[in-house]
N, C-alpha and C positions, 0 to 999 in steps of 0.2 A: 774567258769563261762567261757564259750567259745562260739565263733560264729561257727555255722554250715555253712561251705562254700559250695555253690552249685557246685557239681562236674561236670565233662564232662558227658553229657547225650546223646551224639551222635556225630559222626564224622562231624566236620565243624560247629556244633551248638554253637553259642556264647551267645544266649539269649533265653528266653522262657517266656510264659505268665503264671502268677500265677492264675490258674483257681479256685482252692478251697482250703482253709485251712481246714484240718481235726482235728485241735486242736485249742485251744485259749490260750492267754497269762495267765499263772498261772497253766495250766494243767500239771499233772504229767504223763509222757509217759514212755513206756517200750522200750527196745531195739528192733529195727526192726519194731516198730509200725509205720504205715503210718502217715505222718505228713502233707503232702501237695500233691496236684495234679497239675502238670505243663504241659502246652501244647507247644511242639516244632512245627516246620513246618512239622513234619513227624508223630508225635504220641503223645498220652496222657501218661505221665510218672508219676509214684507214687514215692514220695521221702520218704524213711523210716528214723527213728531215729537211730543215730549211737550208742547210749547207753541210759540207763535209766536215767531220770533226769526230771527237771521241766522247762517248756518253760517260759522264762521271757520277750521275746520280739520277735515280728514278724516284719521283716523289710519291708514287702510289704503288700499292700492291694490286695484283689482279683481283678483281671483285670490288675494289674501292670505288667510291663516287668521286669523280673529278669535276671541278668547277670551271666553267668557261671564264677566261681572262685571268686564270690563276696558273702558276708554274706547273708544267707537266713533267719535264725532265731537264737536266742540266747538261749543257754541251760545251766542249772546249774546241775552238777552231784548231784543226790539226796542223794547219800551216804555221801557227804561232809557236809550236813546240818542236820544230824540226831539228833544232840544235841539240837538245838533250832530252829525248823521249823518256828514258827510264827515271831520272830524278824527278821530272815533272809529274809523272804518274804517281810516284810515292808521295810527293808533297800534297797533291790534290786529294789522294785517298785519305791522308791523315786529316785534311780539313773536313772531309765529309764525316769522318768518325768523331771529330771534335765537337760537332754540333753547330748551331746557328751562329755563335760568336765567331768561329773560324771563317765561315762564309762571309760574314760582314767585313772582317778585317782583310780578307783577300782582295776585295774590290779595289782599294786605292793603289795597290801595288802593281796593277796590271801594266800601266804604261810608264811608271816611274815619274809621272807628271805631278807637280805640286798641286795642280788644279783638278786632279782626279776625284771622282765622286765616290762616296761610300753609300752602300745600301743599308738602310735600317731594317733589320730582320725582325719580323713580328715575333715576340717572345711568347712563352707559355703564359697564358693569362687566366688560367684556371684548370683545375684537375679534370682531365678528360676532354677538354675543349680543343678542337682541331681547326675550327674556322670561326669567323665572326663577320658581322655586317658592318661596313663602313657607314656610319650614320652621318657624320658631319666633319669635313675638313676645317680646321681652324686657321689654316694657312693656304697660300696658293704658290704655285711654281714661281720661283724668283724671289720669294719673301726671305728676309733675314730672320733667323730664329736665335733665341738665347737658350742656354743650357736649362733643362727642366721646364721649358715653355710648353704648354699644351699644344699638340700638333693635330690630333684627330680624336674624335669620339668613336669608339667601336662598340657594337652590341653583341654580346654573347647570348647563349640561350638562357643565361642566368641573370646578367646585370649589364649596365652600361659601364664601360671602362675608358678612362682617359689616358691616352698614350702621349708621353712627353718626349722632348728632344734629348738625346743622349749627350749632346754638346752643342755649342754655338756654331752657327754656320749659315749657309744659304741653301734653300730647297731648290733642287734642280728637276725633280720628277716625282709625281704622285702616281704610283702604280695602279691605283684603283679609283674608280669613280664612286660617288656617293650612292648608297643602296646596293653596291656590289659586295660580293663575299671575298674576304681575304683569308688566306691559309696561314696557320701558325707555322713558323720556321721558314716563311717565304718573304721576299722583299716587300716592304710596305711603302717606303718612299726613299728617294736618293737625295743626298745633300753633300755640299763641299764644306768641310770643317773650316771655321774661321782662321784657326792657327795656320792652316795650309794656305789660305788666301792671303793672309797678312805677312807671310814669310817673304824673304828677299826673292825677287823674281827675275833671275837672269834670263828666263825663257819667255819674258813678257811679250815678245814679238809673235810667239806661236799661239797665243790664246787671246780671245777678244777681251777688251777692257770694258768694264761696266760703264765707265764714264764716257768712253769714246762711242759706244753704240748702245745706248740704253734701250732702244726699241727692239734690239735683238734679244735682250735678256728677258723681256716680258712675255711675248707670245710663245706658247709652247704647243707643239703639235699634238692635237687630240684627234686621231684619225688623220684627215687631211686639212683640218681647220685650225687656225691660230686661236689660242685661248686668250681671251681678254681678262686681265686681272680684276677680280671682284670677289668680295666675301660671299659665303653661302647666303647670308641674309639679304644682301643686295641682289643676288641672282633670283632669290625667291620673290623679292619685290618686283623685279623685272618681269618674271613669269606671270605674277598676279595681274599685272596691268597689260599683259600681252604686248610687251615691247621687245625690240631687238637690241641686245646689249651693244652691238656694233654701232648703233645709231646714236649712242649717248657719249658725249665727250667726257673723258675722265680727268678729274683735277688732282688726283692723288699721285703718289710716287710711281714713276714708270707708267703713267697713264691709267692707274687704277681707278675704276669707277666707284665712287662713294655713294652713300645713300642720298646725300645732299644733291649729287649730280642727277640722280634719278628723279628726285622731287622737282628739281629745277626744270628738267626735261618735260615733266608732266604739266608744269605751269605754262609752257610755251603754247602760243595759240596754234590751233590745228586747222586754221582757215585755208591754208595752202598745202594740201597733201601732195607728196611727191608722186611722180609717175609710177614708181614701184608700188607705193601704197594703193594707188588707184587700181593697179592691175591685180594686186593680191587680195584686196577686200572682197570682190565678188566671187573669186575662186575659192577662198578659204571658208567663207561663211556657209555655203551650201554643204561642203564636205564635212564641216564640223557638226552640222545639224542632221544630215541624212545618213551618210556612210558611217559616221562615228556611232550613231545610235544603233546600227545593225551589227556592229562588230562585237565579238566576245573579248572582254578585258581579262587578261591572264595575269594573276599576281602570285608569285611563288610564296609558299608558306615557309618562313624562315625565322631565325632569331627566337625570341621567347614564344611566339605563336607555334613554331615547330616543336619546341621543347614541351609546351603545354599539350599539344596534340598527342605526342608520344606518351607523355606521363599519364594523361587521362585514359588513353586506350589501354595502357598497361594496367592501370588501377581497375578500370571497369571490367576487364576481361580476366583478371587473376584474383580479385578480391570479391567474395560474395557479400554484396551490400544488403542491408535491410534498413528501412526507413521508420522512424518513430517521430510523430508530430505531437505538439502540445501547445496550449495557450498559456501565456504568463500575464498576470495582472501587474503592470508596472506603474500603477497610479501613485503609490507611495514612493517608489524609486524616483519618479520624475519630480515629485515634491521635494524630496531630499536633495536631489541634484540642484534644484533652483535655490535652495538654502545655502548650498556649499559653493555655488558658482562665483559669487562676489569675492570670497576669500581666495579661491583658486586664481582668479584674475589678478588679484593684488600681487600674487607670486609669479605672474606672467604665464599662467597655464590655463588652457581652455579645457574645461571639464565637460566631457560628453558621457553618454551611458556606457560606452565601451569599457572604460576602466572598471566599472562595477561588474560587468559581465565577466571580464577576465579574472578579477579577484575572487568572485563567487565560484568560478570554475576551478581555480587553483585550490580553493578550500574543499570543494566537493571531490576533487581528485584524491585528496588525502584519504578519504573514506573508500573510494573506488579506484585504486591505482591502475587497474587494468585498462582504464580509458586513457592513461598516459603511458602506454607501453608500446613495444614494437616486437614483431616476430622475426626470428632469424630466417635465412633464405630457405632452409629445409622445412620450415614450419614445425620444428621439434622443440623450440624453446620460446618462452616469453621473457623479454627483457624489460623489467620495470625500471623506468627512468627516474633518476634522483631529483630532477628539476622539471618544473612546468614551464615550458617555452611555448607560449600561445601565439600561433600564427594568425594573421588577419589578411584576407584577400583584398587587394587594392587594385582597382581598375586604373593602371598607370599609363604613362606616355607610351611605353613600349609594349603594352599588353597587360594581361593579368599576372601579378606577382604576389607572393605570399611571404613577406617579411615576418619575423616573429619577435615578440617581446621576451627577453631572456629572464629566467628566475622570477616569474610573476609572484610566486609564493613568498618571496622575500621583499617585494617592493610595496611601498605605500600607494594609495590611490593617485596621489599627485605624481609619484615617480612613474607609475604606469601611464598616466595621461601624457607626461612629457615624452616618454618613449613612443607612444602612439603618434603624437604630433610629428616627431622627428622622422619616423619611418614612413608615415603617410606622405610627407613633403618629399622625401627622397624617392619614394616609389613613383609619385606622380610626375616628378621631373626626370625620371629614368636613370637616377644615379644612386640607387640603393646598392649597398655593398654586398659582396657575396657572404660575408660573415653574418649579416642580418638575415640572409635567406637560408642559412644552414641551421640544423639542429632543432627544428620545430618538432613538438611532441603532440599537439592537438590544434585544430584550426577552427576559427570563426569566420563565416562569410556573411556580410551584412547586405543581403539582397534587398532588404526593406528600404535602404537609402535610395533605391531606384524604383520602388513602388511594389515590389513583389510581396506575396504573403507566404504560401507554402512552396517548398522546393524539394528536390531529390538530389542533394549535393553528392559529388564524387570525392571519395577519401583521398587525401593528399599523402600517398604512400611515401615512406614506410609507416606513417601514422595509422591509427586504427579507428579514429572517429573524427567527425567534422559536424558542425552545427551551422545551419543557415538561419539568420535572424530575419523574420518578416517585418513588414511595416507595422507601426503602432496605430491602432484604430480606436476611436471612441465608440464603445458598444454598450448596450444595456445589459445589466447584470442584477441579480437579486442580492440584497444585503441580508444581514442577520435577522432583520425583522420582516423579511419577505417583501420589502419595497424595491421597486425597480430604480436603479441608480446608474449614472453614467460612469464607466470605468475605462481606463486606458489599457487595451489588450494588445499584446504582441504575440504573433504566431511564430513558432520555431520548429525547425525540422532537423532531426538528427539522422546521420548515416553512420552505421557501425559495421565493423568487420565481423561477420557472423562466424568466422573460424574460432574466435576466442571471446566474443561478446554476444551474450544471448539477450532476448527481449526483456527478461526480468531485470538483468543487471543495468541495462541502459535506462529502463523506466525508473528504477530506484535512484540511480545517479541523477537523472533529470529532475526527479522530485526534490532531491536535496538542493540541487542548484537553483531550482525554481523557488524553494522556500527562502533561500538567502536573498533572492531578487524581489520577492513579494513583501518580505519583511527585512529590509536591508540592515536594520539596527542589530539583527541577530548575528550578523557577521562579526561584530565587535567581540563576541564571546569566544571566537575561534581564531582571531588574528594573532600570530606569534610576534 
């Protein structure tokens, strides 16, 4: 039993539409028999069967988008079940119905060999998520792994997820390259459990020994090339210095190239370039500077960028936005923060202006709860939310994410500051949890950190309002005596859902929020 992996079907094509299945589950097919028709952005392509067998599973429905290098259908070699066709059919159909665990457990039983591999099936990693991007492999083919050891980081459209090993063993195959897309319920990597490797080995003559032939355990075919063992960080260092990994002598286990090996290679004198280097230099340099500059670079939109694109289009086209802008004098707020910063630092907390903005917003929401509400799908009901979970847009490693601070109305300024620091660090490292991304009720976007003033932010549905904070500027203002004085002025821009929020409501809400920020001591009267 094996998965048919959708091959490259055109230069630059990473996915295609499954137009029509030409077979059904249970059908016996012949080698080169057409199995499916898929539509790329260029043409209709017919996918043939690689060998004779019986189709046991179709991974997509007609109309679905199939990914290149991901499983398309499952095929059982017909010659392998000549002895008992009926029982085999019943057993395999029960495995398909049982879900991914059954498929994973079926792999080792194929040959009855103690050294048979098991496929790790990518489990459900979030509600509604059907695929994810392989960001970084923490292991290489041939590596020994321990139970619960991190194996790979994958990026969904919501967060970075760390996949761990189900048991100790040895990695034999990585089914996906970095930056490729992996499908949920499809094989992610193959491994040999350690308990099977360490068991008594009466059949030791029939399988290669790692001690007897260490060089065969290390290189793994990737296309037609042998893979040299090295970590992703080492490979990145090799690329940055435009080196060839094969030219570097590895001092690690099984010839693994270590960072120290790359650095030592860089320190070697380059006075005697090889014949290969002398031939390559003149040919590659012009191609990099002339042809490369004229080519169009194609980058698929995926992961969080794809999720943001869909969410923003949905919000902008279904929610009638209106914009309301205002100036806030934060001179006294900045002075108060400077007074409180030393005490906050003694408690290990960095105090910024954001905790004040969030606390003032939670207080203003109590007077104007419609800003902290949601609409049902039919737009027939307003759901007033019991807690103020304020989201903050963070320009993170994986793109724009909006984690939220839960129950702001119940937290102290220090508590809010600690949550902001935790969420910001998680978002920028790409490891914010899905719980931190769910349940937001209203959002703050701090464009001023990058230098902006006014904006027209898009609402983070199903929320009904968002505010963009502009940069703080020293501007002249008149005081009570008519004298021109220097004040710290911040520009802010609100976007409201005009289906339930009118201009007067958002103006009054903003005025209350503004009053708390311009006279921060007044917040003390309303804190519970």
